C-alpha positions as CSV (number, residue, x, y, z in Angstrom):
1,M,0.0,0.0,0.0
2,V,1.2,3.5,-0.8
3,L,0.5,6.3,1.7
4,V,-0.1,9.7,0.2
5,L,0.9,12.6,2.5
6,S,-0.3,16.0,1.2
7,G,-1.2,19.3,2.7
8,V,-1.0,19.5,6.4
9,S,-0.4,15.7,6.7
10,A,2.9,16.2,4.9
11,R,4.4,17.1,8.3
12,W,4.7,13.4,9.1
13,F,6.9,12.6,6.1
14,P,10.3,13.6,7.7
15,L,9.6,11.5,10.7
16,L,8.9,8.2,8.8
17,Q,12.2,6.3,8.4
18,P,12.9,3.2,6.3
19,G,13.0,0.0,8.2
20,C,10.9,1.3,11.1
21,F,7.4,0.2,12.1
22,Y,4.5,2.6,12.8
23,R,0.9,2.4,13.9
24,L,-1.5,4.6,11.8
25,I,-4.4,5.9,13.9
26,A,-7.5,7.4,12.3
27,A,-8.9,9.9,14.7
28,N,-12.6,10.6,15.3
29,T,-13.9,7.5,13.6
30,Q,-14.6,3.8,14.4
31,D,-15.0,2.7,10.8
32,P,-12.1,0.5,9.8
33,S,-12.9,0.8,6.2
34,V,-11.3,4.3,6.1
35,L,-7.9,2.5,6.3
36,I,-8.6,0.4,3.2
37,G,-6.7,1.8,0.2
38,C,-8.4,2.4,-3.1
39,A,-7.2,0.9,-6.4
40,V,-5.7,3.1,-9.1
41,S,-8.1,3.7,-11.9
42,G,-6.9,3.4,-15.5
43,R,-8.3,3.8,-19.0
44,R,-10.7,1.4,-20.6
45,G,-9.0,-1.8,-21.6
46,V,-5.8,-1.0,-19.7
47,E,-5.0,-2.9,-16.5
48,L,-2.6,-1.2,-14.1
49,H,-0.5,-3.4,-11.8
50,A,0.0,-0.9,-9.0
51,D,-0.4,-0.9,-5.3
52,S,-3.5,0.5,-3.6
53,T,-3.2,4.0,-2.3
54,L,-4.4,5.6,1.0
55,Q,-4.7,9.3,1.5
56,V,-3.6,10.3,5.0
57,R,-6.0,12.8,6.5
58,T,-5.0,15.8,8.4
59,D,-6.2,14.5,11.8
60,W,-4.6,11.1,11.6
61,R,-1.6,10.2,13.7
62,F,1.5,8.0,13.5
63,H,2.9,6.1,16.5
64,T,6.3,4.5,16.5
65,L,6.4,0.8,17.5
66,T,9.4,-0.3,19.4
67,R,8.5,-4.0,18.9
68,P,6.4,-4.5,15.8
69,L,3.3,-6.7,16.1
70,L,2.8,-9.6,13.8
71,L,6.4,-9.6,12.8
72,H,6.0,-12.8,10.7
73,T,3.6,-11.0,8.4
74,C,5.9,-8.1,7.8
75,T,8.5,-8.3,5.1
76,Q,11.7,-6.4,5.8
77,T,12.8,-4.4,2.8
78,R,16.5,-4.5,2.0
79,S,18.2,-1.3,2.8
80,P,20.4,0.2,0.0
81,P,24.2,-0.1,0.5
82,V,25.7,2.8,2.4
83,S,28.6,4.4,0.6
84,T,31.3,6.6,2.0
85,L,31.6,10.2,1.1
86,S,34.6,9.6,-1.1
87,E,32.7,7.0,-3.0
88,V,29.8,9.5,-3.6
89,L,32.3,12.1,-4.9
90,D,34.0,9.7,-7.3
91,C,31.0,7.5,-8.4
92,S,28.6,8.2,-11.3
93,S,25.4,7.1,-9.7
94,E,22.4,9.4,-9.7
95,V,20.8,8.3,-6.5
96,V,23.2,7.7,-3.5
97,C,23.0,6.6,0.1
98,F,25.9,7.7,2.4
99,Q,26.8,8.6,5.9
100,A,28.7,11.7,6.9
101,Q,29.2,14.3,9.7
102,V,27.8,17.8,9.6
103,T,30.4,20.5,9.7
104,D,28.3,23.6,8.7
105,R,24.6,24.6,8.3
106,I,23.4,27.6,6.4
107,S,19.7,28.6,5.9
108,V,18.8,29.3,2.3
109,T,16.2,32.1,2.0
110,E,14.2,33.5,-1.0
111,R,12.0,36.5,-1.3
112,S,8.3,36.1,-1.8
113,R,5.8,38.4,-3.4
114,G,4.5,41.1,-1.1
115,S,7.1,40.5,1.5
116,A,10.4,42.3,1.9
117,A,11.9,39.7,4.2
118,G,13.3,36.4,3.0
119,V,11.5,33.2,3.5
120,C,13.4,30.1,4.6
121,A,13.2,27.8,1.6
122,G,15.8,25.2,2.7
123,V,19.1,24.4,4.3
124,R,22.5,23.9,2.8
125,L,24.6,21.3,4.8
126,T,28.3,20.8,4.5
127,V,29.2,17.3,5.4
128,C,32.6,15.5,5.6
129,D,34.1,12.1,6.5
130,Q,37.3,10.9,8.1
131,S,39.2,11.5,4.8
132,G,38.7,15.2,5.1
133,R,36.7,15.6,1.8
134,S,33.5,17.6,2.0
135,L,30.2,17.7,0.2
136,Q,27.3,20.1,0.2
137,V,23.7,18.8,0.6
138,Y,20.7,21.0,-0.2
139,L,17.4,20.3,1.6
140,D,14.1,21.8,0.3
141,L,12.0,22.8,3.2
142,S,9.4,24.9,1.4
143,H,6.7,22.3,2.0
144,T,8.0,20.3,4.9
145,P,8.8,21.2,8.5
146,Y,12.4,21.7,9.7
147,P,13.9,18.3,10.5
148,P,15.5,18.1,13.9
149,G,19.2,17.2,14.5
150,L,20.8,19.1,11.8
151,L,23.6,20.4,14.0
152,P,27.4,20.5,13.4
153,G,29.0,17.5,14.9
154,N,26.1,15.1,14.4
155,T,26.4,12.2,12.0
156,L,23.6,11.7,9.4
157,L,22.5,8.9,7.2
158,L,21.3,10.3,4.0
159,S,19.3,7.8,1.9
160,A,18.0,8.2,-1.7
161,F,19.6,11.6,-2.4
162,Q,20.3,12.8,-5.9
163,R,23.9,13.2,-6.9
164,R,24.4,16.2,-9.1
165,V,27.3,18.0,-10.8
166,S,27.4,21.8,-11.1
167,R,28.5,23.7,-14.1
168,S,32.0,24.2,-12.6
169,G,32.3,20.4,-12.1
170,G,31.7,20.3,-8.4
171,V,29.6,17.5,-6.9
172,Y,26.7,18.2,-4.6
173,C,23.5,16.4,-3.5
174,S,19.9,17.5,-3.5
175,Q,16.8,16.2,-1.8
176,L,14.2,14.0,-3.6
177,P,10.6,13.3,-2.7
178,V,11.7,9.8,-1.6
179,S,14.8,11.0,0.3
180,S,15.1,10.3,4.0
181,L,17.5,11.7,6.6
182,T,18.4,10.0,9.9
183,V,20.6,11.2,12.8
184,T,22.7,8.2,13.6
185,S,24.9,9.7,16.3
186,L,25.2,13.0,18.2
187,G,28.3,15.1,18.4
188,D,30.6,14.6,21.4
189,S,30.2,17.6,23.7
190,S,33.0,16.3,26.0
191,C,35.7,16.7,23.5
192,V,38.2,19.6,23.5
193,R,36.8,22.7,22.0
194,P,38.5,24.0,18.9
195,P,40.8,27.0,19.3
196,P,39.0,30.4,18.9
197,A,38.9,32.0,15.5
198,P,41.9,34.3,14.8
199,M,41.6,38.1,15.1
200,M,41.0,39.6,11.7
201,H,41.1,43.1,10.2
202,L,38.4,44.0,7.7
203,G,41.0,45.0,5.2
204,V,42.3,41.4,5.0
205,W,38.9,40.1,4.0
206,T,38.4,42.9,1.4
207,G,41.8,42.7,-0.2
208,S,42.1,38.9,-0.7
209,R,39.6,36.7,-2.4
210,E,41.0,33.5,-1.0
211,Q,40.2,34.6,2.6
212,R,36.6,35.6,2.2
213,C,35.3,32.3,3.6
214,F,37.4,32.3,6.7
215,V,35.8,32.6,10.1
216,G,37.5,35.2,12.3
217,R,37.0,37.7,15.1
218,V,36.8,41.4,14.5
219,R,37.2,44.0,17.2
220,G,35.6,47.3,16.4
221,H,32.9,49.8,17.3
222,V,29.5,50.5,15.8
223,V,29.4,53.5,13.4
224,C,25.7,53.5,12.5
225,L,22.6,51.4,12.4
226,L,21.4,50.5,8.9
227,L,18.4,48.2,9.5
228,L,16.4,46.9,12.4
229,Q,13.6,44.4,11.7
230,L,11.4,42.6,14.3
231,R,8.7,40.3,13.2
232,W,6.7,37.2,14.0
233,S,7.0,34.6,11.2
234,C,5.1,31.4,10.6
235,S,7.1,28.4,11.6
236,L,5.9,26.4,8.6
237,C,6.0,28.7,5.6
238,G,7.9,31.7,6.9
239,G,5.2,34.2,6.1
240,L,4.1,37.1,8.3
241,Y,2.2,36.0,11.3
242,I,-0.5,38.4,12.8
243,Q,-2.8,36.4,15.1
244,S,-2.7,33.8,12.3
245,C,-0.6,33.1,9.2
246,S,-1.0,35.7,6.5
247,S,-0.9,33.0,3.8
248,A,-4.2,31.5,2.9
249,Q,-2.7,28.2,1.8
250,C,-0.9,27.6,5.1
251,G,-2.9,26.3,8.1
252,S,-0.1,26.5,10.7
253,S,-0.9,27.9,14.1
254,S,2.6,28.2,15.4
255,S,5.0,31.2,15.0
256,V,8.5,32.2,15.8
257,F,10.0,35.6,16.7
258,Q,12.8,36.8,14.4
259,S,15.0,39.8,14.6
260,T,17.5,41.2,12.1
261,V,20.0,44.0,12.4
262,K,22.5,45.5,10.0
263,L,25.4,47.6,11.3
264,V,28.4,49.5,10.0
265,I,31.4,48.7,12.1
266,D,35.0,50.1,12.1
267,D,37.9,48.2,13.3
268,G,40.1,51.3,13.6
269,T,42.8,50.3,11.1
270,G,41.8,52.7,8.3
271,A,43.1,50.1,5.8
272,Q,40.4,51.0,3.2
273,V,41.3,54.7,3.3
274,R,44.8,54.0,2.1
275,A,43.5,51.7,-0.7
276,L,40.9,54.4,-1.7
277,L,43.6,57.1,-2.0
278,G,45.9,54.7,-4.0
279,L,48.9,55.3,-1.7
280,A,51.7,52.9,-1.1
281,D,52.7,51.7,2.4
282,S,55.6,54.2,2.6
283,Q,53.4,57.1,1.4
284,W,50.7,56.2,3.9
285,E,53.2,56.1,6.8
286,G,54.7,59.4,5.6
287,L,51.2,61.0,5.6
288,Q,50.7,59.8,9.2
289,R,54.0,61.4,10.3
290,A,53.1,64.6,8.6
291,L,49.7,64.8,10.3
292,R,51.4,64.8,13.7
293,V,51.9,68.6,13.2
294,R,48.2,69.5,12.9
295,G,46.7,66.4,14.5
296,H,43.9,66.1,12.0
297,I,42.9,66.9,8.4
298,R,39.5,66.8,6.6
299,V,39.1,66.8,2.8
300,Y,35.8,67.9,1.2
301,P,35.7,67.0,-2.5
302,R,34.4,69.8,-4.7
303,G,34.2,69.1,-8.4
304,R,36.8,66.9,-10.1
305,S,39.6,66.9,-7.6
306,L,42.3,64.3,-7.2
307,L,40.4,62.5,-4.5
308,S,37.3,62.1,-6.6
309,L,39.4,60.7,-9.5
310,T,40.8,58.0,-7.3
311,C,37.3,56.6,-6.8
312,R,37.1,56.1,-10.6
313,K,40.1,53.8,-10.9
314,Q,39.4,50.9,-13.2
315,K,41.7,48.5,-11.3
316,A,39.7,46.9,-8.5
317,Q,39.8,43.5,-6.8
318,R,36.0,43.3,-6.6
319,S,33.3,44.1,-9.1
320,E,32.3,47.7,-9.1
321,E,28.9,49.4,-9.1
322,M,27.8,52.9,-9.9
323,K,26.8,55.1,-7.0
324,R,25.3,58.6,-6.9
325,F,26.5,61.1,-4.2
326,S,25.1,64.5,-3.5
327,R,27.3,67.3,-2.2
328,G,25.3,70.5,-1.8
329,D,23.6,71.3,-5.0
330,R,25.7,68.9,-7.1
331,D,25.4,65.2,-7.8
332,F,28.3,62.9,-8.5
333,M,28.3,59.5,-10.2
334,T,31.3,57.3,-9.4
335,R,32.3,53.6,-9.4
336,V,32.8,52.1,-6.0
337,T,33.3,48.6,-4.8
338,P,30.4,47.0,-2.9
339,P,30.8,47.0,0.9
340,L,32.1,44.0,2.7
341,K,29.2,41.9,4.2
342,L,29.9,39.7,7.2
343,T,27.5,37.4,9.1
344,C,27.8,37.8,12.9
345,T,27.7,34.4,14.7
346,H,28.6,35.6,18.2
347,L,28.8,39.0,19.8
348,H,30.8,40.2,22.8
349,S,30.8,43.6,24.4
350,D,34.0,45.1,26.0
């Protein structure tokens, strides 16, 4: 028999694992015929050899059985062979089953119509094995609840995932409707914690492409507040939640509070000022020594000065974009590099 989980009943799908036994309970009825599946109808003169299907209703429940009843009547399905992460990277199969450890987890958001905030559409997991090779796994959570246990350090068993190759030749895996995910072991919290991330200057991240993905600590002060957003979001679809979910297609009654803030910080090094002026290290040091006489200097660009021309340099390590600046009654168009964007994972106040 094939169970069809759709609508609100699809929340049970991530909890049903291969090889386990469950009891299906039909609530608010004593008629056992509701658990009898219906045959698949076909065209005239065509006989379909298919299993009967049963539509799981929204108020039905699944209970896990630790010791299955009538074990002699149940046929245990053969589980697919579990491959290593290295075998998945080197093989040519389209559907794979492997076991790996989670090292990183990033939420994938997408913008919806009528909402300026991003909606959580899935999760990108970075997994690795003992060989040190890593693989990225994409989970689509647009119609399913968030599966528990996706924490760094936990070991997962990923069954029936699609192996795909990107345009650049990289291998990654994506979720299929028949995919299943099981947490086989939890991370060891008693092990020695890794050393703290190194102290970084913002200029290092901006000047070198190879170091953009590093995790580091930045010591600085807040210059200004760009954005502050507080909202209640639906825990199922991610839409705005005001007494109830704003989406008519979603029937969820649970919500979660979310807060987002964007800040401009300064680490006090002034590394970007030297790069903006196009000065060498010796020239920048000489300028600092010369400023000891006056203590400070301020430059206000008026018209096409040397300072405004340095902003139009064609040589840049990052892609440039056009910006409009207003100074008094004049507008200026210039090419500037986009600002460095970092994600704050932990915050300490001195």
